[in-house]
C-alpha positions as CSV (number, residue, x, y, z in Angstrom):
1,M,10.8,-3.2,1.4
2,V,10.4,-6.0,3.9
3,D,13.3,-6.4,6.3
4,V,14.8,-9.9,6.1
5,F,14.5,-10.3,9.9
6,E,10.7,-9.9,9.5
7,I,10.8,-13.2,7.6
8,I,13.4,-15.1,9.5
9,E,12.1,-14.8,13.0
10,P,8.5,-15.8,12.3
11,V,9.6,-18.9,10.4
12,Y,12.0,-19.8,13.2
13,I,9.1,-19.5,15.6
14,L,6.9,-21.7,13.3
15,A,9.7,-24.3,13.2
16,V,9.9,-24.2,17.0
17,L,6.1,-24.9,17.2
18,L,6.5,-27.8,14.9
19,F,9.3,-29.2,17.1
20,I,7.0,-29.0,20.1
21,Y,4.1,-30.5,18.3
22,A,6.3,-33.3,17.0
23,L,7.5,-34.1,20.5
24,R,3.9,-34.3,21.6
25,Q,3.2,-36.7,18.8
26,M,6.2,-38.9,19.5
27,S,5.0,-39.5,23.1
28,N,2.5,-42.0,21.8
29,P,3.6,-45.0,19.7
30,A,0.5,-44.7,17.5
31,T,1.4,-41.2,16.4
32,A,5.2,-41.4,16.7
33,R,5.8,-41.8,13.0
34,A,3.8,-38.6,12.3
35,G,5.7,-36.8,15.0
36,I,9.0,-37.6,13.2
37,L,7.6,-36.2,10.0
38,W,6.5,-33.0,11.7
39,A,9.9,-32.6,13.3
40,G,11.5,-33.1,9.9
41,A,9.2,-30.4,8.4
42,G,10.2,-28.0,11.1
43,M,13.9,-28.6,10.5
44,L,13.5,-28.2,6.8
45,L,11.9,-24.8,7.3
46,A,14.7,-23.7,9.7
47,I,17.4,-24.8,7.2
48,L,15.7,-23.0,4.2
49,V,15.2,-19.7,6.0
50,T,18.7,-19.7,7.3
51,G,19.8,-18.9,3.8
52,L,18.2,-15.5,4.2
53,D,20.3,-14.7,7.2
54,P,22.3,-11.5,6.6
55,A,25.5,-13.3,7.7
56,I,25.0,-15.4,4.6
57,S,23.1,-13.2,2.2
58,G,24.3,-9.8,3.3
59,N,27.4,-9.9,1.2
60,S,26.3,-10.4,-2.4
61,G,29.9,-11.3,-3.4
62,H,29.8,-14.4,-1.2
63,L,26.0,-15.2,-1.5
64,V,26.4,-17.7,-4.3
65,V,29.4,-19.4,-2.7
66,N,27.7,-19.6,0.7
67,L,24.5,-21.0,-0.6
68,A,26.4,-23.5,-2.8
69,L,28.4,-24.7,0.2
70,M,25.2,-25.1,2.2
71,G,23.6,-27.0,-0.6
72,F,26.7,-29.2,-1.0
73,G,26.8,-30.1,2.7
74,I,23.0,-30.8,2.8
75,A,23.2,-33.0,-0.3
76,I,26.1,-35.0,1.1
77,G,24.9,-35.4,4.6
78,G,21.2,-35.9,3.6
79,G,22.2,-38.4,0.9
80,I,24.4,-40.5,3.2
81,A,21.7,-40.4,6.0
82,F,18.9,-41.4,3.6
83,V,20.8,-44.4,2.2
84,A,22.1,-45.5,5.7
85,A,18.6,-45.2,7.2
86,K,17.0,-47.3,4.4
87,R,19.6,-50.0,4.7
88,V,20.2,-50.2,8.5
89,Q,18.8,-53.3,10.3
90,M,16.7,-52.8,13.4
91,T,19.5,-54.7,15.3
92,D,21.9,-51.9,14.3
93,M,19.6,-49.0,15.2
94,P,21.3,-48.3,18.5
95,Q,24.6,-47.8,16.6
96,M,22.9,-45.4,14.2
97,V,21.4,-43.4,17.1
98,A,24.9,-43.2,18.6
99,V,26.3,-42.0,15.3
100,Y,23.7,-39.3,14.9
101,N,24.1,-38.2,18.5
102,G,27.8,-37.8,17.7
103,M,27.2,-35.9,14.5
104,G,25.0,-33.5,16.3
105,G,27.6,-32.9,19.0
106,G,30.3,-32.6,16.4
107,A,28.3,-30.0,14.5
108,A,27.7,-28.0,17.7
109,G,31.4,-28.1,18.5
110,A,32.3,-27.0,14.9
111,I,29.9,-24.1,15.1
112,A,31.5,-23.0,18.4
113,A,35.0,-23.4,16.9
114,V,34.2,-21.1,13.9
115,S,32.7,-18.6,16.2
116,L,35.7,-18.6,18.5
117,M,38.1,-18.2,15.6
118,M,36.1,-15.3,14.2
119,N,36.0,-13.6,17.6
120,G,39.6,-14.3,18.4
121,G,39.0,-14.4,22.2
122,W,36.8,-12.3,24.4
123,S,34.4,-10.6,22.1
124,T,32.5,-7.3,22.6
125,N,29.2,-9.2,23.1
126,N,30.6,-11.6,25.6
127,L,29.7,-14.7,23.6
128,S,33.0,-16.5,23.7
129,P,32.3,-18.2,27.1
130,L,29.2,-19.7,25.6
131,D,31.1,-20.9,22.6
132,I,33.7,-22.5,24.9
133,A,30.9,-24.3,26.8
134,A,29.3,-25.5,23.5
135,G,32.6,-26.5,22.1
136,L,33.6,-28.6,25.1
137,I,30.2,-30.3,25.5
138,G,29.9,-30.9,21.7
139,S,33.4,-32.4,21.6
140,I,32.7,-34.8,24.5
141,S,29.5,-35.9,22.9
142,F,31.1,-36.5,19.6
143,A,34.1,-38.5,20.8
144,G,32.0,-40.4,23.4
145,S,29.4,-41.4,20.7
146,V,32.2,-42.7,18.5
147,I,33.3,-45.1,21.3
148,A,29.7,-46.1,22.0
149,F,29.2,-46.9,18.3
150,L,32.4,-48.9,18.1
151,K,31.4,-51.0,21.2
152,L,27.8,-51.5,20.0
153,Q,29.0,-52.5,16.5
154,G,31.4,-55.0,17.9
155,W,34.5,-53.2,16.5
156,M,35.8,-52.6,20.1
157,R,35.7,-54.7,23.2
158,A,32.2,-54.2,24.8
159,K,33.4,-54.7,28.3
160,P,34.9,-51.8,30.3
161,I,38.4,-50.8,29.5
162,T,40.1,-49.7,32.7
163,F,43.4,-48.9,34.3
164,P,44.6,-47.7,37.8
165,G,43.9,-44.1,38.5
166,Q,41.6,-43.8,35.6
167,V,39.0,-41.4,37.1
168,P,41.6,-38.9,38.4
169,A,43.4,-39.0,35.1
170,N,40.1,-38.4,33.2
171,L,39.2,-35.5,35.5
172,A,42.7,-34.0,35.0
173,V,42.1,-34.1,31.2
174,L,38.7,-32.3,31.7
175,G,40.3,-29.7,34.0
176,A,43.1,-29.1,31.5
177,A,40.4,-28.6,28.7
178,I,38.6,-26.1,30.9
179,V,41.8,-24.2,31.6
180,A,42.7,-24.0,27.9
181,G,39.3,-22.7,27.1
182,G,39.4,-20.2,29.9
183,L,42.8,-18.9,28.7
184,F,41.5,-18.5,25.2
185,V,38.5,-16.5,26.4
186,W,40.7,-14.4,28.7
187,N,43.3,-14.0,25.9
188,P,46.1,-12.2,27.8
189,S,48.6,-10.3,25.8
190,F,51.4,-12.9,26.1
191,L,49.2,-15.4,24.2
192,G,49.0,-13.2,21.1
193,S,45.9,-11.8,19.5
194,V,44.5,-15.0,18.1
195,P,45.9,-18.1,19.9
196,I,44.7,-20.7,17.4
197,S,47.1,-23.3,18.8
198,L,45.5,-22.9,22.2
199,L,42.1,-23.4,20.7
200,A,43.4,-26.6,19.0
201,V,44.6,-27.9,22.4
202,F,41.2,-27.1,23.9
203,F,39.3,-29.1,21.4
204,A,41.9,-32.0,21.4
205,L,41.5,-32.2,25.2
206,G,37.7,-32.2,24.9
207,L,37.8,-35.0,22.4
208,L,40.2,-36.9,24.5
209,Y,38.0,-36.6,27.6
210,G,35.0,-37.9,25.6
211,L,37.0,-41.0,24.6
212,A,38.4,-41.5,28.1
213,M,35.0,-41.0,29.7
214,T,33.3,-43.7,27.6
215,L,36.0,-46.4,27.6
216,P,35.3,-47.7,31.1
217,I,31.5,-48.0,30.4
218,G,30.4,-51.5,29.5
219,G,27.8,-52.7,27.0
220,A,25.2,-53.2,29.7
221,D,25.1,-49.5,30.3
222,M,25.0,-48.4,26.6
223,P,21.3,-47.5,26.8
224,V,22.1,-44.9,29.5
225,V,25.2,-43.7,27.7
226,I,23.2,-43.1,24.4
227,S,20.6,-41.1,26.3
228,L,23.3,-39.1,28.1
229,Y,25.1,-38.1,24.9
230,N,21.8,-37.3,23.3
231,A,21.2,-34.8,26.2
232,L,24.7,-33.4,25.9
233,T,24.3,-32.8,22.1
234,G,21.0,-31.0,22.8
235,I,22.7,-28.8,25.5
236,A,25.5,-28.0,23.1
237,V,23.1,-27.0,20.4
238,G,21.1,-24.9,22.8
239,I,24.2,-23.0,24.0
240,D,25.2,-22.4,20.4
241,G,21.7,-21.0,19.8
242,F,22.2,-18.5,22.7
243,A,25.5,-17.5,21.3
244,L,24.1,-16.9,17.8
245,N,20.7,-15.5,19.0
246,N,19.0,-18.3,17.0
247,Y,15.6,-19.1,18.4
248,A,15.2,-22.4,16.6
249,M,18.5,-23.7,17.9
250,I,17.8,-22.6,21.4
251,V,14.4,-24.3,21.6
252,A,15.4,-27.4,19.7
253,G,18.5,-27.8,21.9
254,V,16.6,-27.2,25.1
255,I,14.0,-29.8,24.1
256,V,16.5,-32.4,23.2
257,G,18.7,-31.7,26.2
258,A,15.7,-31.8,28.6
259,A,14.3,-35.0,27.1
260,G,17.7,-36.7,27.0
261,S,18.4,-35.7,30.6
262,L,15.1,-37.0,31.8
263,L,15.5,-40.3,29.9
264,T,19.0,-40.8,31.2
265,I,17.7,-40.4,34.8
266,L,14.8,-42.8,34.1
267,M,17.1,-45.4,32.5
268,A,19.5,-45.3,35.4
269,R,16.6,-45.6,37.9
270,A,15.4,-48.6,35.9
271,M,18.7,-50.3,36.8
272,N,18.5,-49.0,40.3
273,R,21.8,-47.1,39.9
274,S,23.0,-43.5,39.9
275,I,24.4,-41.7,36.9
276,S,27.8,-41.5,38.7
277,N,27.7,-45.3,39.2
278,V,27.1,-45.8,35.5
279,L,29.9,-43.4,34.4
280,F,32.6,-44.3,37.0
281,S,31.9,-47.8,38.3
282,A,33.1,-49.8,35.2
283,F,30.1,-52.1,35.5
284,G,30.8,-55.5,34.1
285,A,34.6,-55.2,34.2
286,H,34.9,-58.1,36.7
287,E,32.8,-61.2,36.7
288,E,31.1,-62.5,39.9
289,E,33.2,-64.9,41.9
290,G,32.2,-67.6,44.4
291,A,28.5,-67.6,43.4
292,V,26.9,-71.1,43.6
293,I,24.0,-71.7,41.3
294,H,21.8,-74.8,42.2
295,G,20.1,-76.9,39.6
296,S,20.8,-77.7,36.0
297,L,20.0,-76.6,32.5
298,K,16.9,-78.6,31.3
299,P,16.2,-78.6,27.6
300,I,12.7,-79.0,26.1
301,D,11.8,-80.3,22.7
302,L,9.7,-78.3,20.3
303,D,6.5,-80.4,20.5
304,D,6.4,-80.3,24.3
305,A,6.9,-76.5,24.2
306,A,4.1,-76.2,21.7
307,A,1.7,-78.2,23.9
308,M,2.6,-76.2,26.9
309,L,1.8,-73.0,25.1
310,A,-1.3,-74.2,23.3
311,Y,-3.0,-75.4,26.4
312,A,-2.1,-72.5,28.6
313,G,-4.6,-69.9,29.8
314,T,-2.1,-67.0,30.1
315,V,1.2,-66.4,28.4
316,I,3.7,-63.6,28.9
317,I,6.4,-63.0,26.3
318,C,9.6,-61.3,27.5
319,P,11.6,-60.1,24.5
320,G,15.3,-59.0,24.6
321,Y,18.2,-58.2,22.4
322,G,18.4,-61.8,21.1
323,M,15.0,-61.3,19.4
324,A,16.4,-58.2,17.7
325,V,19.5,-60.1,16.5
326,A,17.3,-62.9,15.1
327,Q,14.8,-60.4,13.6
328,A,12.2,-62.6,15.0
329,Q,9.6,-59.9,15.9
330,H,7.3,-60.9,13.0
331,K,7.3,-64.6,14.1
332,V,6.6,-63.5,17.6
333,K,3.5,-61.7,16.3
334,E,2.5,-64.8,14.4
335,L,2.8,-66.9,17.5
336,T,0.7,-64.4,19.4
337,D,-2.0,-64.6,16.8
338,V,-2.0,-68.4,16.8
339,L,-2.2,-68.6,20.6
340,E,-5.0,-65.9,20.8
341,A,-7.0,-67.9,18.2
342,K,-6.9,-70.8,20.6
343,G,-8.2,-68.6,23.4
344,V,-4.8,-68.0,25.1
345,Q,-4.4,-64.6,26.7
346,V,-1.0,-63.2,25.5
347,K,0.8,-60.2,27.0
348,F,4.3,-58.7,26.5
349,A,6.6,-57.7,29.4
350,I,8.8,-54.8,28.4
351,H,11.8,-54.0,30.6
352,P,13.0,-50.4,30.4
353,V,16.5,-51.4,29.4
354,A,15.8,-54.4,27.2
355,G,17.8,-54.2,24.0
356,R,20.5,-51.7,23.4
357,M,18.6,-48.4,23.5
358,P,15.5,-47.0,25.1
359,G,12.3,-48.3,23.5
360,H,14.2,-50.9,21.4
361,M,11.7,-53.6,22.0
362,N,8.7,-51.3,21.6
363,V,9.9,-50.2,18.2
364,L,10.5,-53.8,17.0
365,L,7.1,-55.1,18.2
366,A,5.4,-52.0,16.7
367,E,7.1,-52.8,13.4
368,A,5.4,-56.3,13.6
369,N,2.0,-54.7,14.4
370,V,1.8,-56.1,17.9
371,P,-1.1,-54.1,19.5
372,Y,0.2,-51.4,21.9
373,D,-2.2,-52.4,24.6
374,H,-0.4,-55.8,24.7
375,L,2.9,-54.1,25.8
376,L,3.2,-53.7,29.5
377,D,6.1,-52.1,31.4
378,L,7.9,-53.7,34.4
379,D,5.7,-52.2,37.1
380,E,2.5,-53.2,35.3
381,I,3.4,-56.8,34.4
382,N,5.4,-58.0,37.4
383,P,2.4,-58.7,39.7
384,E,1.0,-60.9,37.0
385,F,3.8,-63.4,36.6
386,A,2.8,-65.4,39.7
387,S,-0.6,-66.3,38.1
388,T,0.8,-66.9,34.6
389,D,0.9,-70.3,33.1
390,V,3.8,-69.8,30.8
391,A,6.5,-67.1,30.5
392,V,8.4,-67.2,27.2
393,V,11.8,-65.5,27.3
394,I,13.1,-64.6,23.8
395,G,16.7,-63.5,23.8
396,A,16.5,-61.6,27.1
397,N,19.1,-62.3,29.8
398,D,20.1,-59.7,32.4
399,T,16.6,-58.2,32.6
400,V,15.2,-61.5,33.7
401,N,18.0,-62.7,35.9
402,P,17.1,-63.5,39.5
403,A,20.7,-62.9,40.5
404,A,19.7,-59.3,40.9
405,R,18.1,-60.3,44.2
406,R,21.4,-61.9,45.4
407,V,23.6,-60.0,47.7
408,G,27.0,-59.5,46.1
409,S,25.9,-60.0,42.5
410,P,26.9,-57.2,40.0
411,L,23.2,-57.0,39.2
412,Q,22.2,-56.6,42.9
413,G,19.3,-54.2,43.2
414,M,18.5,-54.0,39.5
415,P,14.7,-54.2,39.0
416,I,14.0,-57.3,36.8
417,L,11.0,-59.0,35.3
418,N,9.8,-61.6,37.8
419,V,9.8,-64.3,35.1
420,D,11.0,-67.0,37.6
421,Q,7.6,-66.7,39.5
422,A,5.6,-68.0,36.5
423,R,4.4,-71.6,36.7
424,N,6.5,-72.5,33.7
425,V,9.2,-70.7,31.8
426,I,10.4,-71.4,28.3
427,V,13.7,-69.7,27.3
428,L,14.5,-69.4,23.6
429,K,18.2,-69.0,23.3
430,R,21.1,-69.8,21.0
431,G,23.2,-71.3,23.8
432,A,23.9,-71.0,27.5
433,G,25.9,-67.7,27.2
434,K,25.8,-64.8,29.7
435,G,24.3,-61.4,29.1
436,F,26.0,-58.0,28.7
437,A,26.8,-57.9,32.4
438,G,28.7,-61.1,32.3
439,V,26.6,-62.7,35.0
440,E,25.4,-66.3,35.0
441,N,21.6,-66.3,34.8
442,D,20.0,-68.1,37.7
443,L,16.7,-68.3,35.8
444,F,18.0,-70.9,33.4
445,Y,18.7,-73.3,36.3
446,K,15.3,-73.0,38.0
447,D,13.1,-76.1,38.4
448,N,10.3,-74.4,36.4
449,S,12.6,-73.3,33.5
450,R,13.2,-75.2,30.2
451,M,15.6,-74.2,27.5
452,L,14.6,-74.3,23.8
453,Y,17.9,-73.9,22.0
454,G,18.3,-72.5,18.5
455,D,17.9,-69.4,16.3
456,A,14.9,-67.5,17.6
457,Q,13.3,-66.9,14.1
458,E,13.8,-70.5,13.0
459,T,12.6,-71.9,16.3
460,L,9.5,-69.7,16.4
461,T,8.6,-70.7,12.8
462,R,8.6,-74.3,13.8
463,L,6.9,-73.6,17.1
464,V,4.0,-71.8,15.3
465,Q,3.5,-74.8,13.0
466,A,3.6,-77.2,15.9
467,V,1.0,-75.1,17.9
468,K,-1.3,-74.9,14.8
469,K,-1.4,-78.8,14.6
470,L,-2.7,-79.1,18.2
């Protein structure tokens, strides 16, 4: 008779290989969709074979109940996720990512909680310290992701929420959570055999720290925060995998944790800031005072904008979150096709933190079938602005703001797209509002800049028609 372990372990290894292959596929936009499907196949295999685990199937009296509970949970979670994913707009994708990060962290924390309650403190195999670590990290990721979702969804103030002594108070909460977890693991006799109340305090403090840690982080830093909680969720899952001796969880958690950590570092570098600055500086809490911007806002009518584009030799399009809000990516592609048909060379400038999550603009433009070789990152495109006839800014703000070069500005030092160096700049915008950082945009007042006001999708529709007539 074949030992069940002889089936489980090879399938877990196969799932791990599928995860690694999927990650490889997702590194290229052209194969990213296939990568997601391969990752899903690996996860499906891991879930199905888990039903053979002796902890579930070893006791025939509970086998049916266990499998029924698993199926019930998968049906509810999978059903909700399927419907939500089909209905969610691209503008709301960052919120969905935040929610799924939180669900992963919450699941890792729940696994740790069950393991801790079953062990009742220090176990014979010394796994409780790992469970404590996974529980704490998972709780922080879950609670922090909830706040990130609420801020991105507009259900909570996007600007930092601060109070005097906030950082020491937050660290005190974290320290208290670590102490509570340590006491539970140590489990001295005066605490009783199974101090469930202490375990509840531990998780409550972990959740509280996740909330408190995210409140002082503003909307401009949400891409970094999403990446950070993605990394924390992966780390928590990986630790759970070590505690349960589950290869699939270990490798999946390590991959997600490593990728999320690297992305967090890269996103912070893209803003020329440290992770500690993102987490503790309350960026955007206070607006800049005393800055004097010279010039005035100069509107341009649609026909003049169309003529400027139609007779240009080179055009660089700089998309931002406003394009996502207007769902104007398909109209941007249409404008690109019309201009290229007239012999205009069109490129796209993609800032690393444009939008509200990493790769937001890339996903939108890929959805509209904009060729991948048209999308250039900041380092590639910046040298070309000085020789560009027209730069078109569609819904971008902080990522194109020359205030980043001004000493004393909240954006000081942040790498930006050098849009202001183009010969002409057309800014498509609903109004003269500020970006996430709450900083007035110097670009709008430059002599070479013109403002084309209105909804981006509607404006681009009319602009395409006007260009066609020329």
